[in-house]
VMD Tcl script that draws the C-alpha trace (Angstrom):
set ca {
  {0.00 0.00 0.00}
  {1.44 3.36 -1.02}
  {0.55 5.11 2.23}
  {2.78 2.64 4.07}
  {5.43 2.16 1.39}
  {6.11 5.90 1.08}
  {7.66 5.67 4.56}
  {9.19 2.19 4.32}
  {10.01 1.75 0.61}
  {9.63 5.14 -1.14}
  {11.56 4.03 -4.24}
  {8.83 1.46 -4.89}
  {6.15 4.15 -4.67}
  {7.89 6.56 -7.02}
  {8.64 3.79 -9.51}
  {4.91 3.07 -9.65}
  {4.11 6.80 -9.79}
  {6.37 7.21 -12.80}
  {4.06 4.96 -14.82}
  {0.79 6.24 -13.35}
  {1.16 9.50 -11.38}
  {-1.40 10.34 -8.69}
  {-1.68 13.22 -6.25}
  {-5.24 13.53 -4.92}
  {-4.87 11.01 -2.06}
  {-1.71 12.47 -0.44}
  {-3.01 16.00 -0.97}
  {-6.35 15.14 0.63}
  {-4.61 13.53 3.60}
  {-2.42 16.60 4.15}
  {-5.40 18.96 3.94}
  {-7.52 16.82 6.25}
  {-4.82 16.45 8.91}
  {-3.91 20.14 8.76}
  {-7.56 21.15 9.18}
  {-7.94 18.64 12.02}
  {-4.92 20.09 13.85}
  {-6.18 23.67 13.50}
  {-9.70 22.85 14.67}
  {-8.47 20.63 17.50}
  {-6.32 23.47 18.82}
  {-8.66 26.42 18.45}
  {-11.71 24.55 19.74}
  {-9.86 23.36 22.85}
  {-7.73 26.38 23.77}
  {-8.95 28.62 26.60}
  {-10.59 31.48 24.64}
  {-10.00 34.18 27.28}
  {-6.37 33.16 27.77}
  {-5.86 32.97 24.01}
  {-7.21 36.49 23.54}
  {-4.86 37.89 26.20}
  {-1.95 35.89 24.80}
  {-2.62 37.20 21.28}
  {-2.63 40.78 22.55}
  {0.68 40.15 24.31}
  {2.18 38.82 21.09}
  {1.24 42.03 19.31}
  {4.06 43.64 21.25}
  {2.33 46.99 21.65}
  {1.84 49.03 24.80}
  {-1.89 49.69 25.16}
  {-4.03 51.31 27.77}
  {-6.80 49.28 29.45}
  {-9.34 51.17 27.32}
  {-7.47 50.28 24.12}
  {-7.20 46.65 25.18}
  {-10.94 46.51 25.83}
  {-11.63 48.08 22.44}
  {-9.38 45.59 20.62}
  {-11.00 42.67 22.42}
  {-14.41 43.78 21.18}
  {-13.39 43.50 17.52}
  {-10.91 40.63 17.80}
  {-12.30 37.30 16.51}
  {-12.61 34.65 19.18}
  {-10.51 31.49 19.22}
  {-13.24 29.38 17.64}
  {-13.82 31.89 14.85}
  {-10.08 32.03 14.17}
  {-10.08 28.25 14.05}
  {-12.83 28.14 11.46}
  {-11.10 30.84 9.41}
  {-7.79 28.98 9.65}
  {-9.39 25.71 8.60}
  {-11.05 27.34 5.60}
  {-7.79 29.00 4.64}
  {-5.97 25.69 4.86}
  {-8.36 24.16 2.33}
  {-7.13 26.78 -0.14}
  {-3.55 27.33 1.00}
  {-2.26 23.74 0.98}
  {-3.27 22.99 -2.66}
  {-1.76 26.33 -3.75}
  {1.54 25.52 -2.04}
  {1.58 22.10 -3.68}
  {0.82 23.67 -7.06}
  {3.73 26.11 -6.69}
  {6.19 23.40 -5.67}
  {4.97 21.21 -8.53}
  {5.62 24.11 -10.90}
  {9.17 24.26 -9.54}
  {9.73 20.55 -10.27}
  {8.12 20.96 -13.68}
  {10.46 23.82 -14.60}
  {13.46 22.01 -13.11}
  {12.59 19.05 -15.31}
  {12.51 21.33 -18.35}
  {15.94 22.75 -17.48}
  {17.36 19.29 -16.85}
  {15.83 17.95 -20.05}
  {13.90 15.34 -18.09}
  {10.55 16.18 -19.62}
  {8.47 15.78 -16.47}
  {4.77 16.40 -16.97}
  {3.02 18.69 -14.50}
  {1.05 15.69 -13.22}
  {4.32 13.90 -12.47}
  {5.50 17.03 -10.69}
  {2.35 17.11 -8.56}
  {2.82 13.44 -7.77}
  {6.40 14.05 -6.67}
  {5.41 17.07 -4.59}
  {2.50 15.51 -2.75}
  {3.99 12.08 -2.03}
  {7.32 13.55 -0.92}
  {5.45 15.78 1.54}
  {3.87 12.88 3.42}
  {6.29 13.22 6.39}
  {4.91 16.72 7.01}
  {1.43 15.21 7.01}
  {2.70 12.95 9.76}
  {3.74 16.10 11.58}
  {0.19 17.45 11.29}
  {-1.10 14.19 12.80}
  {1.31 14.55 15.72}
  {0.17 18.15 16.13}
  {-3.47 17.04 16.23}
  {-2.68 14.54 18.98}
  {-0.83 17.30 20.81}
  {-3.84 19.61 20.53}
  {-6.21 16.94 21.83}
  {-4.02 16.25 24.87}
  {-2.73 19.76 25.67}
  {-3.58 21.97 28.62}
  {-6.12 24.62 27.55}
  {-3.62 27.45 28.05}
  {-1.02 26.29 25.52}
  {0.47 28.31 22.63}
  {-0.09 26.90 19.15}
  {3.61 26.35 18.46}
  {3.93 24.19 21.58}
  {1.91 21.35 20.04}
  {4.23 21.10 17.01}
  {6.60 18.58 18.54}
  {8.55 18.01 15.31}
  {9.82 21.59 15.10}
  {13.10 22.89 16.47}
  {11.15 24.88 19.03}
  {9.80 23.22 21.20}
  {11.50 19.88 20.40}
  {15.13 20.97 20.82}
  {15.00 24.48 22.26}
  {12.44 26.78 23.86}
  {13.20 30.32 22.77}
  {11.42 33.39 24.12}
  {9.15 35.08 21.58}
  {11.35 38.17 21.39}
  {14.45 36.15 20.43}
  {15.78 36.93 16.94}
  {15.56 33.27 15.90}
  {12.28 32.48 17.65}
  {10.06 32.59 14.55}
  {12.52 30.51 12.52}
  {12.92 27.89 15.25}
  {9.16 27.63 15.68}
  {8.66 27.34 11.92}
  {11.41 24.86 11.02}
  {9.87 21.39 10.88}
  {12.53 18.69 11.18}
  {10.29 16.34 9.22}
  {11.00 18.61 6.26}
  {14.44 16.96 6.06}
  {12.69 13.63 5.57}
  {10.53 15.23 2.88}
  {13.66 16.47 1.09}
  {15.06 12.92 1.14}
  {11.83 11.59 -0.37}
  {11.90 14.36 -2.97}
  {15.41 13.29 -3.98}
  {14.33 9.65 -4.24}
  {11.35 10.64 -6.33}
  {13.35 12.92 -8.62}
  {15.91 10.18 -9.18}
  {13.16 7.65 -9.98}
  {11.37 10.00 -12.38}
  {14.42 11.38 -14.18}
  {17.06 8.64 -13.70}
  {19.50 11.32 -12.57}
  {22.40 10.86 -10.18}
  {22.05 11.31 -6.44}
  {23.93 14.61 -6.48}
  {21.54 16.38 -8.80}
  {18.52 14.71 -7.14}
  {19.47 16.01 -3.68}
  {20.27 19.45 -5.13}
  {16.88 19.78 -6.84}
  {14.94 18.49 -3.84}
  {16.78 20.63 -1.28}
  {17.06 23.90 -3.22}
  {13.63 25.37 -2.32}
  {14.08 24.70 1.39}
  {17.64 26.03 1.39}
  {16.49 29.25 -0.25}
  {13.41 29.69 1.94}
  {15.11 29.02 5.26}
  {18.33 30.74 4.18}
  {16.45 33.97 3.45}
  {14.43 33.54 6.65}
  {17.66 33.15 8.66}
  {19.27 36.15 6.97}
  {16.26 38.35 7.75}
  {16.28 37.16 11.36}
  {19.98 37.91 11.80}
  {19.73 41.34 10.19}
}
mol new
graphics top color blue
foreach p $ca { graphics top sphere $p radius 0.5 }
foreach p [lrange $ca 0 end-1] q [lrange $ca 1 end] { graphics top cylinder $p $q radius 0.2 }
display resetview
């Protein structure tokens, strides 16, 4: 079964995908798990605490009157959860489409002749480890204390898995956004690229890692500056 083999024998999956590419199943799983994590968190978090915490994260000095005014117009936790879930239904497919376009163009440059459907297949199946991360986050949300920040349920990210940085630390946002399962996804991307294009390992790893290197490299540079 592909959903098991993508973790245990990914080369087998991508060899099959080369002949008959698919993408709807892994995309649907990622969307469903991401929506589940968002709803599980926002429907369980303490709404009053979350509102105060959100105001604190704004980093602005406000008078009690200003705080009361902001609270009146600020969406509640549940509303934010529904908005986030709806946004995820749109955002995840768009991200996959953009990454698939990258693989499609890389295939053109490399002379591999990948179809866009093959590129979507590679993108969605290689991202299955991050879907696993969303599942772990959902479990974290269902078992968390009500007064828990959202990032604290993402146990596969640098923060909180390896470090716990204060929010005003220069690298806080990067540490809370860097999912270590993304390294696994890069490895799967390299395996898939090699299976689809019959390239060497060097070029396969380069193509699979380049987007992440650029994204997190720019993110790190902005944080340091």
